[in-house]
C-alpha positions as CSV (number, residue, x, y, z in Angstrom):
1,X,-23.7,-6.9,10.8
2,X,-26.9,-6.0,8.9
3,X,-25.5,-2.5,8.2
4,X,-22.3,-4.1,6.9
5,X,-24.1,-6.5,4.6
6,X,-26.2,-3.7,3.3
7,X,-23.1,-1.7,2.6
8,X,-21.6,-4.5,0.6
9,X,-24.8,-4.9,-1.4
10,X,-24.8,-1.1,-2.2
11,X,-21.1,-1.4,-3.3
12,X,-22.1,-3.9,-5.8
13,X,-25.2,-2.2,-7.1
14,X,-24.3,1.5,-6.9
15,X,-20.5,1.7,-6.4
16,X,-18.8,3.9,-3.9
17,X,-20.3,7.1,-5.2
18,X,-23.6,6.2,-3.6
19,X,-22.2,6.2,0.0
20,X,-22.8,9.8,0.6
21,X,-26.5,9.6,0.0
22,X,-26.9,6.3,1.9
23,X,-25.4,7.2,5.2
24,X,-25.6,10.2,7.7
25,X,-22.6,12.4,8.4
26,X,-22.0,12.9,12.1
27,X,-19.2,14.4,14.2
28,X,-16.8,12.4,16.4
29,X,-18.4,14.4,19.3
30,X,-21.8,13.1,18.4
31,X,-20.5,9.5,18.2
32,X,-18.6,9.7,21.5
33,X,-20.8,11.8,23.7
34,X,-22.4,10.1,26.7
35,X,-24.4,12.1,29.2
36,X,-22.8,12.5,32.7
37,X,-25.8,10.9,34.3
38,X,-25.4,7.8,32.2
39,X,-21.7,7.7,32.9
40,X,-22.4,8.0,36.6
41,X,-24.7,4.9,36.2
42,X,-21.9,3.1,34.4
43,X,-23.6,3.3,31.0
44,X,-21.0,4.0,28.3
45,X,-22.6,3.3,25.0
46,X,-22.5,5.4,21.8
47,X,-25.9,6.5,20.5
48,X,-24.6,5.3,17.1
49,X,-23.4,1.8,18.1
50,X,-23.9,-0.5,15.2
51,X,-24.6,2.3,12.7
52,X,-22.7,2.9,9.5
53,X,-21.9,6.6,9.3
54,X,-19.6,9.2,7.7
55,X,-17.4,11.1,10.1
56,X,-14.3,13.4,9.8
57,X,-11.2,14.3,11.8
58,X,-7.5,14.7,11.8
59,X,-5.1,11.7,11.9
60,X,-3.0,11.9,15.1
61,X,-0.1,9.6,14.1
62,X,1.4,8.0,11.1
63,X,0.0,4.7,9.9
64,X,2.0,1.6,10.6
65,X,3.2,2.7,14.1
66,X,0.7,0.5,16.0
67,X,1.7,-3.0,17.0
68,X,-1.8,-4.4,16.5
69,X,-3.9,-5.1,13.4
70,X,-0.9,-5.0,11.2
71,X,-0.1,-1.4,12.1
72,X,-3.5,-0.3,10.8
73,X,-4.7,1.0,14.2
74,X,-4.8,4.8,14.3
75,X,-6.8,7.5,16.1
76,X,-8.7,10.6,14.8
77,X,-9.3,13.8,16.6
78,X,-11.7,16.6,15.5
79,X,-10.3,19.4,17.7
80,X,-9.4,20.1,21.3
81,X,-11.9,19.5,24.1
82,X,-14.0,16.7,25.3
83,X,-15.4,13.8,23.3
84,X,-13.4,14.7,20.1
85,X,-11.2,11.6,19.6
86,X,-11.9,8.1,18.3
87,X,-10.1,4.8,17.5
88,X,-10.0,4.0,13.8
89,X,-9.7,0.2,14.1
90,X,-9.2,-1.9,11.0
91,X,-9.6,-5.6,11.9
92,X,-7.7,-8.3,10.3
93,X,-4.1,-8.3,8.9
94,X,-4.3,-6.7,6.5
95,X,-7.8,-5.4,5.6
96,X,-7.6,-2.9,2.7
97,X,-10.6,-0.5,2.5
98,X,-11.8,1.7,-0.3
99,X,-10.1,5.0,-0.8
100,X,-6.8,5.8,1.0
101,X,-5.1,3.0,2.8
102,X,-4.5,3.3,6.6
103,X,-0.9,2.5,6.3
104,X,-0.4,5.5,4.0
105,X,-2.0,8.0,6.3
106,X,0.2,10.5,8.1
107,X,-0.2,12.6,11.2
108,X,-2.0,15.8,10.3
109,X,-4.0,14.3,7.4
110,X,-7.6,15.6,7.5
111,X,-9.9,12.7,6.5
112,X,-13.5,11.7,6.0
113,X,-14.3,8.1,7.0
114,X,-17.3,5.9,6.3
115,X,-17.4,3.2,8.9
116,X,-19.3,1.0,11.4
117,X,-19.4,2.2,15.0
118,X,-18.4,-0.8,17.2
119,X,-17.4,-1.3,20.8
120,X,-14.6,-3.4,22.3
121,X,-14.9,-3.7,26.0
122,X,-15.9,-0.1,26.8
123,X,-13.9,1.4,23.9
124,X,-16.0,3.1,21.2
125,X,-14.3,2.5,17.8
126,X,-15.0,3.0,14.1
127,X,-14.2,0.2,11.6
128,X,-13.5,2.0,8.3
129,X,-15.1,0.9,5.1
130,X,-13.8,3.9,3.1
131,X,-11.2,6.6,3.8
132,X,-10.8,9.8,1.8
133,X,-7.9,12.3,2.6
134,X,-9.2,15.9,2.3
135,X,-6.1,17.9,3.2
136,X,-2.7,17.6,4.8
137,X,-0.5,19.1,7.4
138,X,-2.9,20.0,10.2
139,X,-1.4,20.4,13.6
140,X,-2.4,18.1,16.6
141,X,-2.3,19.5,20.1
142,X,-2.5,17.4,23.3
143,X,-5.2,18.1,25.8
144,X,-3.7,18.7,29.3
145,X,-5.4,16.5,31.9
146,X,-4.8,15.1,35.3
147,X,-4.5,11.4,36.2
148,X,-6.9,12.0,39.1
149,X,-9.6,12.9,36.4
150,X,-9.2,9.4,35.0
151,X,-8.6,6.8,37.8
152,X,-8.4,6.4,41.5
153,X,-5.4,5.1,43.5
154,X,-6.2,1.5,42.4
155,X,-6.4,2.5,38.6
156,X,-10.2,2.0,38.8
157,X,-11.7,4.2,36.1
158,X,-13.7,7.4,36.9
159,X,-16.1,7.5,33.9
160,X,-17.8,10.8,34.6
161,X,-14.5,12.8,34.4
162,X,-12.5,10.3,32.4
163,X,-14.7,9.2,29.5
164,X,-14.7,12.7,27.8
165,X,-11.0,12.1,27.0
166,X,-11.3,8.6,25.5
167,X,-9.6,8.4,22.2
168,X,-8.0,11.8,22.7
169,X,-4.3,12.9,22.4
170,X,-3.7,13.9,26.1
171,X,-0.8,15.1,28.2
172,X,0.0,14.5,31.9
173,X,2.7,16.2,33.9
174,X,4.9,15.6,37.0
175,X,4.1,11.9,37.5
176,X,6.2,9.3,39.2
177,X,6.7,5.7,38.1
178,X,5.2,3.3,40.7
179,X,5.7,0.0,39.0
180,X,7.3,-1.5,35.9
181,X,5.6,-4.6,34.5
182,X,7.5,-6.7,32.0
183,X,5.2,-9.3,30.2
184,X,5.3,-11.6,27.2
185,X,8.4,-13.3,28.7
186,X,10.1,-10.0,29.2
187,X,9.7,-9.1,25.5
188,X,7.3,-6.2,26.3
189,X,6.8,-3.8,29.1
190,X,4.2,-1.4,30.5
191,X,4.4,0.8,33.6
192,X,2.2,2.7,36.1
193,X,2.6,6.3,37.0
194,X,1.1,8.3,39.9
195,X,0.3,11.9,40.3
196,X,0.5,14.0,43.6
197,X,-2.9,12.8,44.7
198,X,-1.9,9.1,44.4
199,X,-4.1,8.3,41.4
200,X,-2.4,5.9,39.0
201,X,-2.5,5.1,35.3
202,X,-0.9,2.5,33.1
203,X,1.4,3.6,30.2
204,X,1.1,0.8,27.6
205,X,2.9,-0.3,24.5
206,X,0.4,-0.3,21.7
207,X,2.9,1.6,19.5
208,X,6.4,1.0,18.4
209,X,7.5,4.0,20.6
210,X,7.3,1.7,23.7
211,X,8.6,-1.5,22.2
212,X,11.8,-3.0,23.5
213,X,14.8,-3.7,21.2
214,X,14.0,-7.4,21.0
215,X,10.5,-6.5,19.9
216,X,11.2,-4.0,17.1
217,X,11.7,-0.8,19.1
218,X,14.4,1.1,21.0
219,X,12.5,1.9,24.2
220,X,14.4,1.7,27.5
221,X,12.0,1.1,30.4
222,X,12.1,3.5,33.4
223,X,12.7,2.4,36.9
224,X,10.4,2.7,39.9
225,X,10.8,6.2,41.3
226,X,11.6,7.9,37.9
227,X,9.8,11.2,37.6
228,X,8.4,12.3,34.2
229,X,8.0,16.0,33.6
230,X,5.6,15.1,30.7
231,X,4.0,12.0,29.1
232,X,1.8,12.3,26.1
233,X,-0.3,9.8,24.2
234,X,-3.7,8.5,23.2
235,X,-6.1,7.7,26.0
236,X,-8.1,4.5,25.9
237,X,-10.7,2.9,28.2
238,X,-9.8,-0.5,29.6
239,X,-12.9,-1.0,31.7
240,X,-13.0,-2.1,35.3
241,X,-14.8,-1.0,38.5
242,X,-18.5,-0.5,38.1
243,X,-18.3,-1.8,34.5
244,X,-17.7,-5.3,36.0
245,X,-14.5,-6.0,34.1
246,X,-10.9,-6.4,35.2
247,X,-9.1,-4.0,32.9
248,X,-6.6,-1.4,33.7
249,X,-8.8,1.7,33.8
250,X,-8.0,4.6,31.5
251,X,-4.6,4.0,30.1
252,X,-2.3,5.9,27.8
253,X,-0.6,4.8,24.5
254,X,2.4,7.1,23.7
255,X,3.2,6.9,20.0
256,X,6.4,9.0,19.6
257,X,9.7,8.8,21.5
258,X,9.3,12.6,22.2
259,X,6.1,11.8,24.2
260,X,8.3,10.8,27.2
261,X,10.1,13.6,29.0
262,X,12.0,12.6,32.1
263,X,12.5,15.2,34.9
264,X,16.2,15.9,35.4
265,X,17.8,14.6,38.6
266,X,15.1,12.0,39.2
267,X,16.2,9.1,37.0
268,X,18.1,6.1,38.3
269,X,20.3,4.0,35.9
270,X,18.5,2.2,33.1
271,X,19.5,-1.4,32.5
272,X,18.4,-3.0,29.2
273,X,19.4,-5.5,26.5
274,X,20.6,-8.2,29.0
275,X,22.1,-11.1,27.1
276,X,24.2,-14.1,27.9
277,X,26.8,-16.1,25.9
278,X,26.5,-19.0,25.4
279,X,22.7,-19.1,25.5
280,X,22.6,-22.8,26.5
281,X,26.0,-23.5,28.2
282,X,27.5,-26.9,29.1
283,X,29.1,-27.5,32.4
284,X,32.5,-26.6,31.1
285,X,31.6,-23.2,29.7
286,X,31.8,-19.8,31.5
287,X,28.7,-17.6,30.9
288,X,29.3,-14.0,30.0
289,X,26.4,-11.7,30.9
290,X,26.2,-8.3,29.2
291,X,23.8,-5.4,29.6
292,X,23.4,-1.9,28.3
293,X,23.5,0.5,31.2
294,X,22.8,4.2,30.8
295,X,21.6,7.2,32.9
296,X,19.2,9.7,31.5
297,X,20.3,12.6,33.7
298,X,23.9,11.8,34.7
299,X,26.5,9.1,34.6
300,X,26.8,5.4,35.6
301,X,29.3,4.8,38.3
302,X,29.2,1.0,38.6
303,X,27.4,-2.2,37.5
304,X,27.3,-5.6,39.2
305,X,26.2,-9.1,38.1
306,X,24.4,-11.3,40.7
307,X,24.0,-15.0,40.3
308,X,22.8,-18.0,42.3
309,X,22.7,-21.8,41.5
310,X,19.5,-23.7,42.3
311,X,15.9,-22.7,42.0
312,X,15.4,-22.2,45.7
313,X,18.8,-20.7,46.5
314,X,18.6,-17.1,47.6
315,X,22.4,-16.8,48.3
316,X,23.5,-14.6,45.3
317,X,27.2,-14.1,44.5
318,X,28.3,-10.7,43.1
319,X,30.6,-10.1,40.2
320,X,31.8,-6.5,39.2
321,X,31.0,-5.8,35.6
322,X,33.5,-4.1,33.3
323,X,32.5,-1.3,30.9
324,X,33.0,-0.9,27.2
325,X,31.0,2.3,26.5
326,X,27.5,1.7,27.7
327,X,27.9,-2.1,27.6
328,X,28.8,-3.8,30.9
329,X,29.9,-7.4,31.1
330,X,30.4,-9.9,34.0
331,X,31.1,-13.6,34.0
332,X,29.5,-16.5,35.8
333,X,32.3,-19.1,36.1
334,X,31.7,-22.7,35.1
335,X,33.1,-23.8,38.5
336,X,29.9,-22.5,40.0
337,X,27.6,-25.0,38.3
338,X,27.2,-28.6,37.1
339,X,25.2,-30.4,34.3
340,X,21.5,-30.1,35.0
341,X,21.7,-27.0,37.3
342,X,19.4,-24.1,37.0
343,X,21.3,-20.8,37.3
344,X,19.5,-17.5,38.2
345,X,20.9,-14.0,37.6
346,X,20.2,-10.2,37.5
347,X,22.1,-6.9,37.0
348,X,22.3,-3.8,39.3
349,X,23.8,-0.4,38.7
350,X,24.5,2.9,40.5
351,X,24.8,6.5,39.2
352,X,26.3,9.8,40.2
353,X,23.2,10.9,42.1
354,X,23.6,7.9,44.4
355,X,20.5,6.3,42.8
356,X,20.4,2.5,42.2
357,X,18.4,0.1,40.0
358,X,18.3,-3.6,39.3
359,X,16.9,-5.5,36.3
360,X,15.0,-7.6,37.0
361,X,14.2,-6.0,40.3
362,X,14.8,-9.1,42.3
363,X,14.9,-7.2,45.6
364,X,11.5,-5.8,44.8
365,X,8.7,-7.6,43.0
366,X,10.8,-9.0,40.1
367,X,11.9,-12.5,39.3
368,X,15.4,-13.4,38.1
369,X,16.5,-14.4,34.6
370,X,17.7,-18.0,34.4
371,X,19.0,-20.8,32.3
372,X,19.7,-24.6,32.5
373,X,23.2,-26.1,32.2
374,X,22.9,-29.0,29.7
375,X,25.9,-31.0,28.4
376,X,23.5,-32.7,25.9
377,X,21.9,-29.6,24.6
378,X,18.8,-27.5,25.6
379,X,15.4,-29.2,25.5
380,X,11.8,-28.1,25.0
381,X,11.3,-28.6,28.7
382,X,14.1,-26.1,29.4
383,X,12.5,-23.5,27.1
384,X,9.0,-23.9,28.4
385,X,9.8,-24.2,32.1
386,X,8.4,-21.2,34.0
387,X,9.1,-21.5,37.7
388,X,8.3,-17.9,38.6
389,X,5.0,-15.9,38.9
390,X,5.8,-13.8,35.9
391,X,5.5,-16.9,33.6
392,X,8.8,-16.0,31.9
393,X,10.9,-18.5,29.9
394,X,14.6,-18.4,30.5
395,X,15.2,-18.2,26.7
396,X,13.1,-15.2,25.6
397,X,14.4,-13.5,22.5
398,X,17.3,-15.9,22.4
399,X,18.3,-18.5,19.6
400,X,18.2,-22.2,20.4
401,X,18.1,-25.6,18.6
402,X,15.6,-28.2,19.8
403,X,14.2,-31.6,18.8
404,X,10.7,-32.9,19.1
405,X,7.8,-34.9,17.5
406,X,5.3,-33.1,15.3
407,X,1.9,-33.2,17.0
408,X,-0.1,-30.8,14.8
409,X,0.5,-29.6,11.3
410,X,-0.3,-26.7,9.0
411,X,-2.5,-28.9,6.8
412,X,-6.0,-27.7,6.1
413,X,-7.2,-31.0,7.5
414,X,-5.3,-30.5,10.7
415,X,-5.0,-27.7,13.2
416,X,-3.4,-25.4,10.6
417,X,-0.5,-24.6,12.8
418,X,2.6,-26.6,13.7
419,X,3.4,-27.9,17.2
420,X,6.1,-30.2,18.5
421,X,6.5,-32.1,21.7
422,X,9.3,-33.7,23.7
423,X,8.7,-37.4,24.3
424,X,8.8,-38.8,27.8
425,X,7.8,-35.6,29.6
426,X,4.4,-35.0,31.1
427,X,4.7,-31.2,31.6
428,X,6.5,-28.3,30.0
429,X,7.0,-30.4,26.8
430,X,5.2,-28.7,23.9
431,X,6.2,-25.8,21.7
432,X,4.5,-23.7,18.9
433,X,6.5,-23.2,15.7
434,X,6.0,-20.3,13.3
435,X,7.2,-18.3,10.3
436,X,9.0,-20.8,8.2
437,X,7.7,-22.1,4.9
438,X,9.5,-25.5,5.4
439,X,7.1,-26.2,8.3
440,X,4.3,-26.7,5.8
441,X,6.0,-29.9,4.6
442,X,5.8,-31.6,8.1
443,X,3.5,-34.4,9.0
444,X,2.4,-35.7,12.4
445,X,4.9,-38.1,13.8
446,X,7.9,-36.5,12.1
447,X,10.9,-36.1,14.5
448,X,12.4,-32.7,13.7
449,X,15.3,-30.6,14.7
450,X,14.4,-26.9,14.6
451,X,16.5,-23.8,15.2
452,X,15.1,-20.3,15.8
453,X,14.4,-17.5,18.2
454,X,12.2,-18.1,21.3
455,X,9.5,-15.3,21.7
456,X,6.4,-14.7,23.8
457,X,3.5,-14.1,21.4
458,X,0.1,-13.3,23.0
459,X,1.1,-15.2,26.2
460,X,2.4,-18.2,24.2
461,X,6.0,-19.3,24.2
462,X,6.8,-19.8,20.5
463,X,9.8,-20.4,18.2
464,X,10.3,-18.2,15.1
465,X,11.9,-20.9,13.1
466,X,15.0,-20.3,10.9
467,X,15.7,-23.9,9.9
468,X,14.0,-27.3,9.9
469,X,15.5,-30.7,9.6
470,X,13.4,-33.9,9.5
471,X,15.3,-36.6,11.4
472,X,12.8,-39.4,11.0
473,X,9.1,-40.0,10.0
474,X,6.2,-42.2,11.2
475,X,7.0,-42.0,14.9
476,X,4.2,-42.5,17.4
477,X,2.9,-39.3,18.8
478,X,3.4,-38.6,22.5
479,X,0.4,-40.0,24.4
480,X,-2.1,-37.2,25.3
481,X,-2.1,-36.3,29.0
482,X,-5.6,-37.1,30.4
483,X,-6.9,-34.3,32.5
484,X,-10.0,-33.1,34.4
485,X,-11.5,-30.2,32.4
486,X,-12.1,-28.3,35.7
487,X,-8.3,-27.9,36.0
488,X,-8.4,-25.2,33.3
489,X,-11.3,-23.2,34.7
490,X,-8.8,-20.5,35.8
491,X,-5.2,-19.9,34.8
492,X,-2.3,-20.7,37.1
493,X,1.4,-20.7,36.4
494,X,2.0,-23.8,38.5
495,X,-1.3,-25.6,37.7
496,X,-2.1,-25.0,34.0
497,X,0.9,-23.4,32.3
498,X,2.9,-26.7,32.3
499,X,0.5,-28.0,29.6
500,X,0.9,-25.1,27.2
501,X,1.4,-26.5,23.6
502,X,1.0,-30.1,24.7
503,X,-1.5,-32.7,23.6
504,X,-4.1,-33.2,26.3
505,X,-7.4,-35.2,26.5
506,X,-10.2,-33.9,28.6
507,X,-12.0,-36.7,30.3
508,X,-14.9,-37.2,32.8
509,X,-14.7,-39.2,36.0
510,X,-14.3,-43.0,35.6
511,X,-14.7,-42.9,31.8
512,X,-17.8,-40.6,31.9
513,X,-18.6,-38.2,29.0
514,X,-17.7,-34.5,29.1
515,X,-20.3,-31.9,28.4
516,X,-20.6,-28.6,26.7
517,X,-21.4,-26.5,29.7
518,X,-21.4,-23.0,28.2
519,X,-22.0,-22.1,24.6
520,X,-20.2,-18.7,24.8
521,X,-17.6,-18.2,27.4
522,X,-17.4,-14.4,26.7
523,X,-21.0,-13.4,26.4
524,X,-22.1,-10.8,25.3
525,X,-18.9,-10.7,23.1
526,X,-18.2,-13.8,21.1
527,X,-14.6,-14.9,20.4
528,X,-15.5,-18.4,19.2
529,X,-14.9,-19.9,22.6
530,X,-17.2,-22.3,24.5
531,X,-16.6,-24.3,27.7
532,X,-16.5,-28.0,28.2
533,X,-16.7,-29.6,31.7
534,X,-17.9,-32.6,33.8
535,X,-21.1,-31.0,35.1
536,X,-23.5,-29.7,32.5
537,X,-25.2,-27.5,35.1
538,X,-22.1,-25.6,36.1
539,X,-21.2,-23.3,33.2
540,X,-18.3,-21.7,35.0
541,X,-16.3,-24.8,35.6
542,X,-14.4,-26.3,32.7
543,X,-12.0,-25.7,29.8
544,X,-12.4,-23.1,27.1
545,X,-12.5,-24.6,23.6
546,X,-11.9,-22.5,20.5
547,X,-12.5,-23.5,16.9
548,X,-13.3,-21.9,13.6
549,X,-11.7,-18.5,14.2
550,X,-8.5,-17.4,12.7
551,X,-7.3,-13.8,13.2
552,X,-4.2,-11.8,14.2
553,X,-4.7,-13.0,17.8
554,X,-6.6,-16.3,17.3
555,X,-5.2,-19.4,15.8
556,X,-7.7,-22.2,15.9
557,X,-8.6,-25.0,13.6
558,X,-10.8,-24.6,10.5
559,X,-11.1,-28.4,10.2
560,X,-13.0,-29.0,13.5
561,X,-16.8,-29.0,13.1
562,X,-18.0,-28.1,16.6
563,X,-18.2,-24.3,16.8
564,X,-20.2,-22.0,19.0
565,X,-21.8,-20.0,16.0
566,X,-22.4,-20.6,12.3
567,X,-20.6,-17.2,12.0
568,X,-17.3,-19.1,12.0
569,X,-18.2,-21.1,8.9
570,X,-17.0,-18.3,6.6
571,X,-16.0,-15.3,8.9
572,X,-12.5,-15.0,10.3
573,X,-11.5,-18.1,8.2
574,X,-13.3,-20.5,5.9
575,X,-14.1,-23.8,7.5
576,X,-13.1,-26.9,5.5
577,X,-15.6,-29.3,7.2
578,X,-19.3,-29.1,7.9
579,X,-20.3,-27.1,11.0
580,X,-22.3,-28.1,14.0
581,X,-23.2,-25.3,16.5
582,X,-22.7,-26.6,20.0
583,X,-25.4,-26.5,22.7
584,X,-25.3,-26.9,26.5
585,X,-25.7,-30.5,27.3
586,X,-24.0,-31.9,24.2
587,X,-21.8,-34.8,25.1
588,X,-18.4,-36.0,24.0
589,X,-16.7,-39.3,25.0
590,X,-13.5,-37.3,25.4
591,X,-12.0,-34.1,23.8
592,X,-8.4,-33.8,22.7
593,X,-6.2,-31.1,21.3
594,X,-3.4,-28.7,21.9
595,X,-3.5,-26.5,25.0
596,X,-3.1,-22.8,24.1
597,X,-2.5,-19.8,26.3
598,X,-4.1,-16.5,25.3
599,X,-5.4,-13.4,27.1
600,X,-5.1,-14.9,30.5
601,X,-6.8,-18.2,29.8
602,X,-5.8,-21.7,28.8
603,X,-7.8,-22.9,25.8
604,X,-8.0,-26.2,24.0
605,X,-7.4,-26.3,20.3
606,X,-8.9,-29.4,18.8
607,X,-7.1,-30.3,15.5
608,X,-9.9,-32.0,13.6
609,X,-13.0,-34.1,14.2
610,X,-11.1,-37.1,15.3
611,X,-10.3,-35.2,18.5
612,X,-14.0,-35.4,19.5
613,X,-15.0,-39.0,19.4
614,X,-18.6,-39.9,20.2
615,X,-19.9,-36.3,19.9
616,X,-23.7,-36.2,20.3
617,X,-25.4,-32.8,20.1
618,X,-28.7,-31.1,19.8
619,X,-27.8,-29.8,16.4
620,X,-25.9,-32.9,15.2
621,X,-27.4,-36.0,17.1
622,X,-24.8,-38.3,15.6
623,X,-21.9,-35.8,15.4
624,X,-20.0,-35.1,12.2
625,X,-18.2,-37.9,10.5
626,X,-14.4,-37.8,10.7
627,X,-14.0,-39.0,7.1
628,X,-15.3,-37.3,3.9
629,X,-13.4,-34.1,3.2
630,X,-10.6,-35.0,5.5
631,X,-10.0,-38.3,3.8
632,X,-10.1,-37.0,0.3
633,X,-6.8,-35.3,0.6
634,X,-5.4,-37.5,3.4
635,X,-1.8,-36.8,4.0
636,X,-1.5,-34.5,1.0
637,X,0.8,-31.5,1.3
638,X,-0.2,-28.2,-0.1
639,X,2.2,-25.2,0.1
640,X,1.2,-21.7,-1.2
641,X,4.1,-19.2,-1.7
642,X,5.0,-16.4,-1.6
643,X,2.3,-15.3,0.8
644,X,1.7,-12.3,0.7
645,X,2.2,-12.2,-3.1
646,X,2.7,-9.3,-5.5
647,X,2.9,-10.6,-9.1
648,X,2.8,-14.3,-8.8
649,X,1.5,-16.9,-6.4
650,X,2.4,-20.6,-6.7
651,X,0.8,-23.7,-5.3
652,X,3.1,-26.7,-4.7
653,X,1.2,-29.9,-4.2
654,X,1.9,-33.5,-3.3
655,X,-1.4,-35.5,-3.3
656,X,-1.8,-38.8,-1.4
657,X,-3.7,-40.2,-4.4
658,X,-4.8,-39.1,-7.8
659,X,-8.0,-37.0,-8.0
660,X,-9.6,-35.0,-10.7
661,X,-9.4,-31.5,-9.3
662,X,-8.6,-27.9,-10.0
663,X,-7.0,-25.0,-8.1
664,X,-9.3,-22.0,-7.9
665,X,-8.5,-18.5,-6.8
666,X,-11.6,-16.9,-5.2
667,X,-12.0,-13.3,-3.7
668,X,-13.8,-12.7,-0.5
669,X,-17.1,-11.9,-2.3
670,X,-17.0,-15.6,-3.4
671,X,-16.2,-14.7,-7.1
672,X,-13.9,-17.0,-9.0
673,X,-10.9,-15.0,-10.3
674,X,-8.9,-17.8,-11.9
675,X,-8.7,-21.6,-12.1
676,X,-6.2,-24.2,-13.2
677,X,-6.5,-28.0,-13.6
678,X,-4.3,-30.1,-11.2
679,X,-2.3,-32.7,-13.2
680,X,-0.8,-35.7,-11.6
681,X,-0.2,-36.3,-7.9
682,X,2.6,-33.7,-7.5
683,X,3.7,-30.5,-9.1
684,X,3.5,-26.8,-9.1
685,X,1.1,-24.3,-10.8
686,X,1.2,-20.5,-10.7
687,X,-1.3,-17.6,-11.0
688,X,-0.3,-14.3,-12.3
689,X,-1.6,-11.7,-9.8
690,X,-0.1,-8.4,-11.0
691,X,-3.4,-7.2,-12.4
692,X,-5.6,-8.2,-9.5
693,X,-7.0,-5.8,-6.9
694,X,-5.3,-5.4,-3.7
695,X,-6.8,-7.6,-1.0
696,X,-7.3,-11.1,0.4
697,X,-8.0,-14.2,-1.7
698,X,-8.6,-17.9,-1.1
699,X,-6.8,-20.5,-3.1
700,X,-9.0,-23.6,-3.0
701,X,-8.8,-27.2,-4.2
702,X,-12.1,-28.2,-5.8
703,X,-13.4,-31.4,-7.2
704,X,-17.0,-32.2,-8.3
705,X,-17.9,-28.7,-7.1
706,X,-16.8,-29.6,-3.6
707,X,-14.1,-27.5,-1.9
708,X,-11.5,-29.8,-0.3
709,X,-9.2,-27.2,1.2
710,X,-8.7,-23.5,1.3
711,X,-5.5,-21.5,1.8
712,X,-5.6,-17.8,2.4
713,X,-3.5,-15.7,0.0
714,X,-2.9,-12.0,0.6
715,X,-2.2,-10.0,-2.6
716,X,-0.6,-6.6,-2.1
717,X,0.4,-3.8,-4.6
């Protein structure tokens, strides 16, 4: 952080031309090299960790292919051989840097990069501050390696022989698929391969090349037993074993469809794109199930649909599927089910080599697809219900219409994100709503009907909304479910998943307070998460709480004062309320919020300070008042559009009461770029942005030199 602050100061004083004199130039090899003795002792730290340096290398893949950090994640390689590759990781979405933009880089570009050497898990990365393209069209060659150099037969990493290849473009040959692992509700997939020695490695989907059709790609997953003649990709280090983590060892990220080469005669049928029509049937409707069935090294000879009615019923009926090209269709008759039934199903196929496959692999380790029969329409409960170990919804990547009560809004004085809940249910009743401007007009207590696509996003079942209709306003919110914070110490599909996206209140025994029991649940990393429990002397037992951090993978409130570091006041979001840094032993009468599932943990998202009544802390003995900034705007509605913007950004406002205020556009250096007076209690005002530098800006409401709210605006060329 000190190096980064120094860099920004130099940018202001000296301009970019001073960088070359201010920082050393080192090779990727120098950054990545770790002595074998250190690796044997499980020490994997760059000698340049935390430093700002210049380095150079060749871009391995086109910008925009990665499915993280807005596509800005690419890798550099400085030649064949050990310790010559590194992850160029641009945090935030997007984060423009000086010089050439990451999204404009192409495979074969030779670049010089000024950046900060960071570490995520055990992955050494460089966060760029400036990128200059030196030349074009250099060739990239994969380094041939063996899986047994990387991991053992449990995918535990072997750092002495594996670490030299971190960040490199590598190639493995003659490997067999040992497991296929759908996740994110079946919207994404990774798979493990094994070499002749039994060593295994995960092949993961960081790039579009391995994304499924419902997630922006065209990848068709292999089946267990498929043999690959060759797989190529970038090697990364997901630490486990002696590093004390539970990652997947060294794993590979292919980035081009040509990186996968199947060995002829060893591929069973591939079944993908399974759909049903109707998505939410009534008891009088047949259900047609279709799938794309292909064979990479031959022909498909038959396909069969299997279905069973009832969650515990294992007596599956079979229906032959008819072919129309590569699309096969079978029908579940309405005579098989009744209103309220849960129906399970899967598809199997055979090929000319007498090889068979099923999707999902219900006869192996897979769980079936499913749906509810509802004469009165599908409900939030139906969409959230996850009865199987894979935590899958029965409606992933399908379009539905639902109703619910708004429990959190996108207001800057609320959570900042919209959730709804189905009244009358105590489990499986909440849902996250995203990606529709009309959501910004909603208030707590609104009863809404929403239509959209159900997706799994970072472990959360979410609707990408296409339409919103407000049915009524001012309804009472569903009562929060009171729960023991110890329940969420560890994740469980049956125990904690039912509360995803619901309002809950963490309480102590017999009305006792709850405590802050751990100030940083991820030490030595800090992801803005602390832990609250009943026993202040047990830091491991309790619920994770996240506040003050907004990023591409973190969606917490900026209107909740109690955070685990003053870093979150203005980094990864700008807080709209005063901050109080939590300490172990701080007490709260109770703590409410929305339950959130992310990276294998359930986490509480408090919405604003009213969710933490009676807070008493070492750094705020009387807590932070729930009035002040939050009351100044009250139920006001502020909508910024379009966002991102190119030439014009507009603020539409409806204020709860008349105030003397102005709208101010501020860059991330804190400099005021433009300002306009707000007139009346409602209206629109616009800023012309065509002449502004590419980047991220904050549109703030200011009165008497006090910022009342902030909206992030991204301006792009």
